[in-house]
C-alpha positions as CSV (number, residue, x, y, z in Angstrom):
1,M,0.0,0.0,0.0
2,Q,2.9,2.4,0.7
3,D,4.3,1.9,-2.8
4,F,0.8,2.7,-4.2
5,K,0.6,5.9,-2.0
6,E,4.0,7.0,-3.2
7,T,3.1,6.4,-6.9
8,L,-0.2,8.2,-6.4
9,S,1.5,11.2,-4.8
10,A,4.0,11.4,-7.7
11,M,1.2,11.2,-10.3
12,A,-1.3,13.5,-8.5
13,G,0.4,16.7,-9.8
14,L,-0.2,15.4,-13.4
15,F,-3.7,14.1,-13.0
16,D,-5.3,16.7,-10.8
17,R,-5.2,19.5,-13.4
18,T,-8.4,18.4,-15.0
19,A,-11.7,17.0,-13.8
20,E,-11.2,13.9,-15.9
21,G,-7.7,13.4,-14.4
22,R,-9.0,13.8,-10.8
23,F,-11.7,11.2,-11.5
24,T,-9.1,8.8,-13.0
25,L,-7.0,9.3,-9.9
26,V,-9.9,8.7,-7.5
27,S,-11.1,5.7,-9.5
28,A,-7.7,4.1,-9.3
29,C,-7.6,4.8,-5.6
30,W,-11.1,3.3,-5.2
31,K,-10.0,0.0,-6.7
32,K,-7.1,-0.2,-4.2
33,V,-9.0,0.8,-1.0
34,A,-12.3,-1.0,-1.8
35,G,-10.7,-4.4,-2.5
36,E,-11.4,-7.0,-5.2
37,M,-14.8,-8.2,-4.2
38,L,-16.2,-4.7,-3.9
39,T,-14.8,-3.4,-7.1
40,D,-16.8,-6.0,-9.0
41,R,-19.9,-4.7,-7.4
42,A,-19.5,-1.0,-7.0
43,M,-17.8,1.3,-9.4
44,P,-17.2,5.1,-9.4
45,T,-19.1,6.8,-12.2
46,Q,-18.6,10.5,-11.5
47,L,-16.7,13.0,-9.3
48,S,-18.1,16.5,-9.0
49,K,-17.4,19.1,-6.3
50,G,-16.2,16.6,-3.8
51,L,-19.1,14.2,-4.4
52,L,-18.0,10.7,-5.6
53,E,-20.9,8.9,-7.2
54,V,-20.5,5.1,-7.1
55,A,-22.8,2.8,-9.1
56,V,-24.2,-0.3,-7.4
57,A,-26.3,-3.1,-8.8
58,D,-29.2,-3.1,-6.3
59,K,-30.7,-1.8,-3.1
60,I,-29.0,-4.5,-1.0
61,W,-25.5,-3.3,-2.1
62,Q,-26.5,0.3,-1.7
63,R,-27.6,-0.3,2.0
64,N,-24.5,-2.3,2.8
65,L,-22.2,0.3,1.3
66,I,-24.0,3.3,2.9
67,A,-23.3,1.5,6.3
68,H,-19.6,1.4,5.4
69,S,-19.4,4.8,3.6
70,S,-17.5,6.6,6.4
71,E,-14.8,3.8,6.5
72,L,-14.5,3.9,2.7
73,L,-14.3,7.7,2.7
74,F,-11.6,7.6,5.4
75,K,-9.5,5.0,3.5
76,L,-10.0,6.9,0.2
77,N,-8.9,10.2,1.6
78,S,-6.1,8.7,3.6
79,T,-4.7,7.3,0.4
80,L,-5.4,10.4,-1.6
81,G,-3.9,12.7,1.0
82,G,-7.3,14.2,1.9
83,R,-7.9,15.5,-1.6
84,Y,-10.9,15.4,-3.9
85,V,-13.6,13.4,-2.1
86,K,-15.9,14.9,0.6
87,T,-18.9,12.6,0.2
88,I,-19.7,9.2,-1.4
89,Q,-23.1,8.6,-2.9
90,F,-24.1,5.1,-3.8
91,T,-26.6,5.1,-6.7
92,I,-28.5,2.1,-7.9
93,M,-27.5,1.6,-11.6
94,P,-28.2,-2.1,-12.6
95,A,-27.5,-1.3,-16.3
96,A,-23.8,-0.6,-15.3
97,F,-23.5,-4.2,-14.3
98,V,-25.3,-5.9,-17.2
99,D,-22.2,-6.8,-19.2
100,R,-20.6,-8.2,-16.0
101,A,-23.5,-10.6,-15.2
102,D,-22.0,-13.6,-17.0
103,K,-18.3,-12.8,-16.3
104,P,-16.6,-14.2,-13.3
105,T,-15.6,-11.8,-10.5
106,Q,-11.9,-11.1,-9.7
107,A,-12.0,-13.6,-6.9
108,E,-13.5,-16.3,-9.2
109,R,-10.7,-15.7,-11.7
110,K,-8.0,-16.3,-9.1
111,A,-8.7,-20.0,-8.5
112,V,-5.9,-21.4,-6.3
113,M,-6.5,-25.0,-7.1
114,P,-7.7,-26.6,-10.3
115,I,-11.4,-27.2,-10.3
116,E,-10.8,-30.9,-11.0
117,D,-8.9,-31.2,-7.7
118,L,-12.0,-30.1,-5.7
119,P,-13.5,-32.7,-3.4
120,E,-16.0,-34.9,-5.0
121,S,-18.8,-33.5,-2.8
122,F,-18.2,-30.1,-4.4
123,L,-18.2,-31.5,-7.9
124,N,-21.5,-33.4,-7.2
125,A,-23.1,-30.3,-5.7
126,A,-22.1,-28.3,-8.8
127,G,-23.6,-31.0,-11.0
128,S,-27.0,-30.4,-9.5
129,I,-26.9,-26.7,-10.5
130,K,-28.8,-26.2,-13.7
131,S,-27.5,-22.8,-14.6
132,T,-24.2,-23.1,-16.4
133,T,-23.0,-19.6,-15.3
134,L,-24.0,-20.3,-11.7
135,R,-22.3,-23.7,-11.7
136,E,-19.1,-22.3,-13.1
137,R,-19.1,-19.5,-10.5
138,F,-19.7,-22.0,-7.7
139,L,-16.8,-24.1,-8.8
140,A,-14.5,-21.0,-9.3
141,V,-15.3,-19.7,-5.8
142,A,-14.8,-23.1,-4.3
143,A,-11.4,-23.4,-6.0
144,A,-10.4,-19.9,-5.1
145,S,-11.1,-20.6,-1.4
146,G,-9.0,-23.7,-1.5
147,S,-11.8,-25.7,-0.2
148,G,-10.0,-28.9,0.7
149,T,-8.4,-31.5,-1.5
150,K,-9.8,-34.0,-3.8
151,E,-11.3,-37.0,-2.0
152,T,-9.9,-40.4,-2.9
C-alpha cells in the first residue's frame, strides 16, 4: 500500500489538473482501497465538487455500502492525502453491471486450485446446479477458497 501511495502522490500533480484526471486518480484509488470483491460490485461513475458517485447493482449493495461509507471515505482520503472526495453517494444503476453478469468476478478468476482437484462432494453439488453460469461460479469460488483437497 505504501508503494501505491508514493506512486499516487507522484502522479497527483499530473492528474489533478483536469476534472477527468481527478476522476481517474480517485477511480484508481477506489480500486485499491475498496478491494477486489467490492470493485466487482461498486464502481465510481462521476466526481463533481467533492461528491463521488458510485454505481451499485441493487438496493442491498446500496444499503451495505452506505453503512460502510465513512470507512470507505476515510480510506480513500487517507490514500489520496485528503484531496478530492468529501462525500460518497451510492446510486443504484443495474445497467452498469449488465455486461458483467456472465463474467466471473476477480475472486473467481483467481482460482488457487484446479477445479478438477476439488472434493467430489463439491463436484457433485455443482452437477446439481442447472445454470451453467452459476455452476461455473460456484466451482470457481470453491477453487479460489482452496476448499479442501480431492477426495480419494
